[in-house]
Phi, psi and omega in degrees: 000134177249127179265145176238139177286136182229131175250109181255019185296337179268358180281118182263321184204155177227155174206171176221132180206131174051043176082010180237134171276124182253129185236135174250118184247143175266113180260021179089286182266354178202164174260145180236135177253124180239147171236129183232129177301126181197147177288162180303333180296331178294316178297313181297322177295319178293323176296317179296317177301316180300319179295320178297315180296319181296329180277342181283122180297138180288148175290142179296140179279122177252117181283136176292134177292153177283126178292130183256142178250120177300140180231158177264094184207145176282344181266315187241145175268328182200155177223154177208164183215135174254105184289333178290321183258355183056049180244125173263134178240133182233126170259117181278163182300334179280000178097346179290141180239127179236148173248137179244118184267153179081018180275118181286160184296330178295318178296320177300312180299318179297318178297311185297330181258006183291146175298322177234106180297319180299314181295313179299316179301312182295325183275326190246343186240310183304125179081352181259340182234147176295136182231158180213131175283138182238165177290131185288355176277356188266013181220168181220163176253000000 
């Protein structure tokens, strides 16, 4: 027996009619409907597979910690940025770590290259972005 890797992530729905397996696929910008000659057993097998997958508990999603860069500042010990989520993370000298959401990459670059990180933070970030204190075990250097 030879196994083949199959990616069904774009498959939205299936049906079977008159000897054809009918598939609805998500192509990103449009939906595509395909009909493939197949016995009813192919449809039943895909339904059974779907039920097995639905019963299988999903693996817990582990978010990658934001990589932190040590900085020379009397206010902060380290800063980091998640460009996908637009989250700035700051570890203060007292050990507290906060995440600021909605921070654009330009603001991150300006903070990271500022002559005074503390002054830039107080003038451009503090009070302007939603913040949340996080557990200090969630990041790395």
